C-alpha positions in Angstrom: -11.4 60.2 29.7 -7.5 60.4 28.7 -6.5 57.5 30.6 -9.5 55.3 28.5 -8.1 56.8 25.2 -4.5 55.4 26.6 -5.6 51.6 27.5 -7.8 51.7 24.5 -4.1 52.5 22.6 -2.5 49.9 24.7 -4.8 47.1 23.9 -4.5 48.1 20.0 -0.5 48.1 20.2 -0.6 44.5 22.3 -2.8 43.4 19.8 -0.6 43.7 16.7 2.0 43.1 18.6 0.5 39.9 19.0 -0.2 39.6 15.4 2.8 40.7 14.3 4.3 37.7 16.3 2.7 35.2 14.8 3.3 36.2 11.9 6.8 36.0 12.4 5.9 32.7 14.3 4.4 31.5 10.8 7.2 32.4 8.7 9.8 30.6 11.1 7.9 27.7 11.0 7.2 27.9 7.1 11.5 28.0 7.2 12.0 25.3 9.3 9.3 23.2 8.3 9.1 24.6 5.2 5.2 24.5 2.8 4.4 21.2 1.4 5.5 19.5 -1.5 8.2 22.3 -1.7 10.7 20.2 -0.3 11.7 16.9 -0.5 10.5 14.6 2.9 13.9 12.9 3.6 13.0 9.5 5.5 15.5 6.4 5.8 14.0 2.3 6.9 13.8 2.2 10.2 11.9 -1.0 12.6 12.3 -3.7 9.6 11.1 -7.2 10.5 12.1 -9.8 7.8 9.1 -12.2 8.4 7.6 -11.0 6.3 9.2 -12.6 3.8 10.7 -9.5 2.6 14.1 -7.9 2.2 15.1 -4.7 3.5 16.2 -3.6 -0.3 12.6 -5.0 -1.7 11.5 -3.0 1.2 13.1 0.2 -0.4 12.4 -0.7 -3.8 8.4 -1.3 -2.8 8.9 2.8 -1.0 10.7 4.1 -3.8 7.4 2.7 -6.6 5.0 4.5 -4.3 6.7 7.8 -4.1 6.4 7.7 -8.3 2.6 7.6 -7.8 2.7 11.4 -6.2 5.2 12.3 -7.8 4.2 11.6 -11.4 1.2 13.7 -10.0 2.5 17.1 -9.0 5.7 17.0 -11.5 7.9 17.3 -8.2 10.2 15.5 -6.0 8.5 14.7 -2.8 10.6 12.0 -1.1 14.1 11.3 -0.3 15.6 8.3 0.9 18.9 9.1 2.8 19.6 6.6 5.3 21.0 9.1 8.4 17.4 10.6 8.0 15.0 11.2 11.2 11.8 10.0 9.8 11.7 6.0 9.2 9.6 4.0 7.2 9.2 1.0 9.7 8.0 -2.5 9.2 6.4 -4.0 12.0 5.8 -7.3 12.6 2.7 -8.0 14.7 -0.4 -10.1 15.0 -2.1 -8.4 11.9 -0.1 -10.3 10.0 0.4 -13.1 11.4 -3.0 -13.4 11.4 -3.0 -12.4 8.0 -0.3 -15.1 6.9 -2.2 -17.7 8.9 -5.3 -16.9 6.8 -3.4 -17.3 3.7 -2.5 -20.9 4.4 -5.5 -21.7 5.5 -6.9 -20.5 2.0 -4.7 -22.5 0.5 -5.5 -25.5 2.3 -9.2 -24.4 2.0 -8.5 -24.7 -1.8 -7.1 -28.0 -2.2 -9.9 -29.6 0.4 -12.6 -28.0 -2.3 -10.4 -29.3 -5.2 -10.0 -32.7 -3.2 -13.8 -33.1 -2.5 -14.9 -31.6 -6.4 -12.6 -34.8 -7.4 -14.2 -37.1 -5.2 -17.7 -36.5 -6.3 -16.7 -36.8 -9.4 -15.6 -40.5 -9.0 -18.8 -40.8 -6.8 -21.0 -39.8 -9.8 -19.2 -41.6 -12.4 -19.7 -44.9 -9.9 -23.0 -44.2 -9.5 -24.1 -44.0 -13.2 -22.2 -47.3 -13.7 -23.4 -49.1 -11.0 -27.1 -48.4 -12.5 -25.6 -49.3 -15.7 -24.2 -52.6 -14.6 -27.2 -53.4 -12.7 -29.4 -52.8 -15.4 -27.0 -55.0 -17.8 -27.0 -57.7 -15.0 -30.6 -57.7 -14.1 -31.5 -58.3 -17.8 -29.3 -61.2 -18.1 -30.6 -62.8 -14.9 -33.9 -62.5 -16.2 -32.8 -63.9 -19.3 -31.2 -66.7 -17.9 -34.1 -67.4 -15.8 -36.3 -67.2 -18.3 -34.4 -69.7 -20.3 -33.3 -71.9 -17.4 -37.1 -71.9 -16.8 -37.8 -72.6 -20.2 -34.7 -75.4 -20.1 -36.4 -77.3 -17.2 -40.2 -77.3 -18.6 -38.7 -79.3 -21.7 -36.5 -82.0 -19.6 -39.5 -82.3 -17.6 -41.1 -83.0 -21.1 -38.8 -85.2 -22.1 -38.6 -87.3 -19.0 -42.8 -87.8 -19.7 -41.9 -88.6 -23.2 -40.7 -92.1 -24.5 -37.2 -89.8 -25.5 -37.3 -91.2 -28.9 -36.4 -87.6 -30.2 -32.9 -87.6 -30.5 -33.4 -83.7 -32.0 -34.9 -83.0 -28.3 -32.3 -84.6 -26.5 -29.2 -82.3 -28.6 -31.5 -79.8 -27.9 -31.3 -80.2 -24.0 -27.3 -81.6 -24.3 -26.8 -78.1 -25.8 -28.6 -75.6 -24.1 -27.3 -77.3 -20.6 -23.9 -76.6 -21.3 -24.8 -73.0 -22.5 -26.7 -72.6 -19.0 -24.0 -74.3 -17.4 -21.0 -72.2 -19.1 -23.1 -68.4 -18.8 -23.6 -69.4 -15.0 -20.2 -67.9 -14.3 -20.4 -64.6 -16.9 -23.3 -64.2 -14.4 -21.9 -64.4 -11.2 -18.8 -62.2 -12.9 -21.8 -59.6 -13.5 -23.0 -59.8 -9.7 -19.5 -59.4 -8.4 -18.6 -56.2 -10.7 -21.8 -54.9 -9.6 -21.3 -55.5 -5.7 -18.2 -54.0 -5.7 -19.6 -51.0 -7.9 -21.8 -50.8 -4.7 -18.8 -51.1 -2.0 -17.3 -48.2 -4.8 -20.3 -46.0 -4.0 -20.8 -46.6 -0.6 -16.7 -46.0 -0.4 -16.6 -42.6 -2.4 -19.9 -41.2 -0.4 -18.1 -41.7 3.2 -14.9 -40.1 1.9 -17.2 -37.6 0.3 -18.8 -37.1 3.8 -15.0 -36.8 5.1 -13.9 -34.5 3.2 -16.8 -31.9 3.9 -16.3 -32.5 7.4 -13.0 -31.1 7.1 -14.2 -28.9 4.9 -15.9 -27.5 7.7 -13.7 -27.9 9.9 -11.3 -25.2 8.0 -13.6 -23.5 6.9 -13.8 -22.6 11.0 -10.8 -22.2 11.1 -10.6 -19.7 8.1 -13.6 -17.5 9.5 -11.9 -18.0 12.9 -8.1 -16.4 11.9 -8.7 -14.6 9.4 -12.2 -13.5 8.8 -12.9 -11.7 12.3 -14.7 -8.8 11.6 -12.0 -6.8 13.7 -10.9 -3.1 12.1 -7.0 -2.8 11.7 -5.2 -0.7 10.2 -2.4 -1.6 7.8 -0.4 1.4 8.0 0.2 4.7 10.3 1.5 7.3 9.6 2.1 9.3 13.2 3.8 12.7 12.0 7.3 11.5 13.1 7.1 8.0 11.2 5.2 5.5 9.0 4.8 2.0 10.2 3.6 -0.6 8.2 2.2 -3.4 10.3 0.2 -5.6 7.8 -0.4 -6.6 4.0 -1.3 -9.5 1.7 0.6 -9.3 -1.2 3.6 -6.7 -2.4 0.4 -5.3 -4.7 -1.4 -4.3 -1.4 1.9 -3.2 0.1 2.4 -0.6 -2.8 -1.6 0.0 -2.2 -0.2 0.5 2.3 2.9 2.8 1.3 1.0 5.3 -1.3 -1.8 5.6 1.4 0.5 6.6 3.9 2.7 8.6 2.4 -0.2 10.7 1.1 -0.5 11.8 4.7 3.1 12.0 5.3 2.8 14.6 2.5 -0.4 16.0 4.4 -3.0 14.5 2.5 -6.5 14.0 4.1 -9.3 11.3 3.8 -11.4 11.5 1.1 -14.9 10.2 0.4 -14.5 7.7 -3.0 -14.3 4.5 -1.6 -12.3 3.6 -4.9 -9.5 6.2 -4.1 -6.0 5.6 -2.7 -6.9 8.1 -0.1 -10.1 6.3 1.5 -10.2 5.3 4.7 -10.4 1.7 4.3 -9.3 -0.8 1.6 -11.4 -2.3 -0.7 -12.5 -0.8 -4.0 -8.9 0.0 -5.1 -7.8 -2.0 -8.0 -4.3 -2.6 -6.1 -2.9 -4.2 -9.5 -3.5 -0.9 -10.9 -3.4 1.6 -8.9 -3.9 4.7 -10.3 -5.0 8.7 -8.3 -8.8 9.5 -8.6 -10.3 12.8 -8.8 -10.3 13.3 -4.9 -7.0 12.2 -4.9 -5.3 14.5 -7.6 -7.6 17.3 -5.9 -6.5 16.4 -2.4 -2.7 16.2 -3.9 -3.0 19.8 -5.1 -5.1 21.2 -2.3 -1.9 20.6 0.1 0.8 21.3 -2.7 -1.0 24.4 -3.1 -0.6 26.0 0.6 1.6 29.6 0.5 3.7 30.8 3.4 0.5 33.7 2.9 -2.3 31.1 3.9 0.0 30.1 6.6 -0.1 33.7 7.8 -3.3 34.7 7.5 -4.3 31.3 9.2 -2.8 32.5 12.6 -3.9 36.0 11.8 -7.9 34.9 11.8 -6.8 32.8 15.3 -5.7 35.9 17.0 -8.9 37.8 15.6 -11.0 35.1 16.3 -9.4 35.1 20.1 -9.9 39.1 20.7 -13.6 39.2 19.3 -14.8 36.8 21.4 
């Protein structure tokens, strides 16, 4: 019986030793690593690739601008730059940014082709309208000429069958013949202009056909190079560094940096698609980035952690272990 009591007491003592050790360990971790938001995360610029089109100074400025959003929300200095720091923020160029560059170039060409196509279409439509009008005018003029010519020929025939003594009729025939002769070049000029417009319409139609083919080819290139449907991370917080891999422009870079700095503070992902800490980019307003309610709640939750929370966490782990 005494042996059982001793064994039980030893187990309790052992349990308390483990609990106290865990508490001391937690306090040690607390002292070494500090609680979230209690001291600034000191970082440096690590790997830097100039192919992004940024200078190192511009990248450093972008990081500082990204810090502000979190620091203003909590009223503390959360980040500090030190070129000797062991925590690097890296700008790493790989196929993700290469695909972005190709995509943006194709997008620019795509817009140029669209603009050219619109110009050709407008030119074609204008030529079609002009052709219809000129053709209508030519047909009307040709019809009037043929009618006048027919009347002239009839009266010439009657004159030839007559005794040819009507001087007034002879004068009319002479004047009308000259008028019809003068009108022929004008009529031919109208016909030539109609044919020229037909050629212009056909030429514009062929140009539009070519530009549509080019448009479709660029669209295929754009889809293949830029809209592959692949999911990839623009940035990653590894625990030991922040790596930035892809951004479209400065606003997008700002968004990526703010998101990854949030992870560096200990923030997890939230469910609101408009939040900075949402796991994917899409619905956030990157031109006027603000913390959502969910972002603020996550920040406050992380920054409110105390040493006691650390201690209780480890105690609960130990209790759970011995209760099994």
